[in-house]
Structures are given as structure tokens and as C-alpha cells.
C-alpha positions, 0 to 999 in steps of 0.5 A: 463848117458843116456837120450830119446830125440825126433824128429819128422820124415816124411817118405814117402809113401814106409816107412810108408808102411813098419812101418806099417808093422814092428808094425802089426809084433812085434804086431802078435810076441808079441801075440804069446809069450804071449800065449805061456807063459801063456798056459805053466804057466797053465800047470805047466810050466815056460817058459823065453825069450829063448823058445819065441825067437825060436818060432819066429825062428821057423816062420821065417822058415815057408811059412806062414810067410814069411812076417816076414823077410821083416820088421826090424828082431831087432825090432821082438826081442825087442817086446820079450823082452819087454814081457820078462820084462813084466813079470819080472815086474809082478812077482816082484808085480811092474806091471798089468799082460800083456795083447794082444796088438790090432791093434785098438790103434791109438799108435803104437810104436816099437823098434830097437837097433843100431848096426854097426851105422846102425842107424844114424843121415846124415844131415836133415835125419835119417838112420832106419834099413830098412826103409833107410835115412828118413826126420827128424826135428832134434832140438838138437845135439845128442851122441852116439845113442843106441836105437830108437823107432819108434813112430805112434800117434793118431793124424797120426804123426810119431815121433824117440824116440832117447836114447843117452849117454851123458856127464853132465855137472855141471850148475853155479846157482846162489846157492839158497835154497828153499822150494816149496809147490804144489797146484790146485790154484795155481801150487807152492808157494815157501819160496821167497814168489813167487806163480806161477799160474797154467795154467790150460791147461785141463779146458782151452780146456774142451769147445772144448774137449766136443764139439769135443767128441760129435761130434764123439759120433754122427758118426757111427762107422767104418766109414771115418766121424768117423775116422777123428773126432777122430784124431780132438779129439787126436789133442785137447788132444796132445796140451794139453800135449804139452803145459803141458809138455813145462811150466813144462820143462821150471819151472823145468829148472827155478828151477835148475838155480835159486837153488843149494837146493830144497826142496819138499814134497813127495806126494802119488799122486796115492792115491790122485788121488782117491778123484773122487772131485779132480783128474780131477785137480790133473793129469792136474797138474802133479805133479809128472811129475815136480817132476821127471824132478826136480829129474833127472835134479838135477842128471844132474847138481849136483843139490841137492833135499830134500823129506820132510816127506807125514805126516810132518803137513806143513800147520798146522805150524806157520813158525815163532814160530812153533804152531800147529793149528789143524783148518787148516786141512780144504784145504778151508782156504788160510789165516789164524793167528797164535794164539801164535804170532799173525802172518798172514799167506798165507796156501800155502806160509807158507807150502812152508816155512816149508818145507825147514826149514825141509829139511835142517834140514834133511840134517844135520841129 
């Protein structure tokens, strides 16, 4: 299998200049290829990667674009492959139409492929095409490297994202079965009665973020002070993202280690985000990313993830007698008593038990 591993790199000044030049060249080739394909479609023609690759070859032969020979040639080809993949996804209605890239975007990246071991880690350095040996902060061992994406973040940091091959090994777990119901106040409640509070990293940092954004709005556009303040705003966002990712990774790993079967609700998060009153809190909770982590880790380590249908009334049903209470549609009702068996339920815990029962029933059918 393959997975991505992200390490921070520390290029020197000469390497930084070459990386930034590669960003610009890849952006130029991508935009020219996009303009070429748009013009062809307007004229009723259809072109693909082969024609745009020939365009790149012609540009490199000319004197006006001799600077293209300085950067990694594989990275230029990969930018055209990204463009071609974007059109494929567009025609299959999986994505929007590709748009032109801007140099004003503070997040820049390019990808290069490992050929004949031209990319490898040697001690505290990683060898990259055209760049040579770049200092790297490696936090784990890696297998065979397929390709590397070099990223420059809005905070001014450089990262190398390695696509590596690895052999997943089935991990021993406690063999438990569990149902999970995610929420906003509590991140999730499980069928064992445990409740994991929502850390609300965005909400806790909102006061600082608002203050830094207000300072940014007062800076003159194009000034150095505005750029410095932009980095401060980006640092707040970066910290929130890192905190959230760390929390999600730890929670998903804990659930995978303790349980063999995990039953979750198949939520339409994108549709739920249309509620403008809850959109920010739903985005902050990152349920979709949490479920994605559970799914790919279950594939790695041999666990089972069961998705319960969205329309299953897990919150309205009594987990003891099965009575369906139509009055529990209101989210404000957190505790309710079953009119049939008079059992008092916590809304989220009751829902997680129902999700577990439904998931186990789906496994048997």
C-alpha cells in the first residue's frame, strides 16, 4: 500500500531560490496548458496531455524560455499531468473546471517523481532533483519513495510530502465492538457510555484570530507590515489545524486499537454545512476527516468499519424497547424518557447504542 508522510525541510538560500523558481515555472506551464486546452475546446477541438507536453518541449527549445531548463523537468511534466487529471475529474463531474493558478496564492507546491533513486534520505538530509541535499526533520522511518511534493506554506515554512510504499501489518486489538455518534458539544459518544468532549480549538482561538485579522485589515496593501501581519494570521490558522489533526489522529488510533468493529453514521457533512448557523462548528469538528482516518486505518490494520444509513432514526429510537419517539427531532432535547418503557436516555449515548445495533444487524445480512 501507499501512504503520505510529511516532513519539514530547511533549504538554504540558494535552494529556496530554486524552489521558488520551480513554483513559478510549474505555474507558468500549467496556465499555458490550461489556456491552450480552453482555446481548443472553444474551437470545437479536443486535446490532451500529449499536445500540452509537446507545447512544453517547444517552449524549452526557444530562447525566451531558457529558464525552464534550470528547474526540474519532471516537475514541469507533473504539472501538466495534474491539469489533465483536473479535466478528467471535470468531465466525470467529480470536480469543477480547472482554473488558472496565481502567484499571489501563499500556498505553492510542485511534485517530482523518484527515478533511479534520485530521491532518497541520507542521514539528516534528503536528496532532491536539482536541489541536492536538503536538511530534513525526519520523525519516522520511510519505505520506498515513489514521489515527493515540495510545499511552501503561508507561514513561510517548507515541507516535503513523501508518497511511500509500506507493508501494513494487522495489529492486535481488544476485539471490542462499538457504536459512535458524533456531535458538536461532545465530539462523540460511544455505546459503552463514554463521552469525548469537543476540544473546540477554533472557538478557543477565535478571540486571538479576530484580533490578528483586524490588525491585518488596517495595514496598507502591498506593504511589508501587511505581509508580516499576514504571516501572524497564518500562524494562528496553522496552530489550530495542527491541534485538530493531532486530536483526530490520536482519537482514531485509540478506537482502532481497542475495537475490531466500529459502527458509524454515514453523514452528509457537505449538506449539513448549508445550515449557516451550524456550519462553522461542524467544520471545526471535522467529522468527515475523522471518519476518513478511521476508514484508512481500518484498511491498514484489518479492522471493520460499518456505515449506518443517514436516515436511520438513531436519536429517536429507544435503545431498550425500540419505541420511536417523534418528539426528539429537536436538537435542544438532550435527555428524554421513553413513554413506553420509561427508560431515561441521554440523547447521544442512546443514538450510539442504536448505531451499534443497526451496524451489527447490517453485518449479518
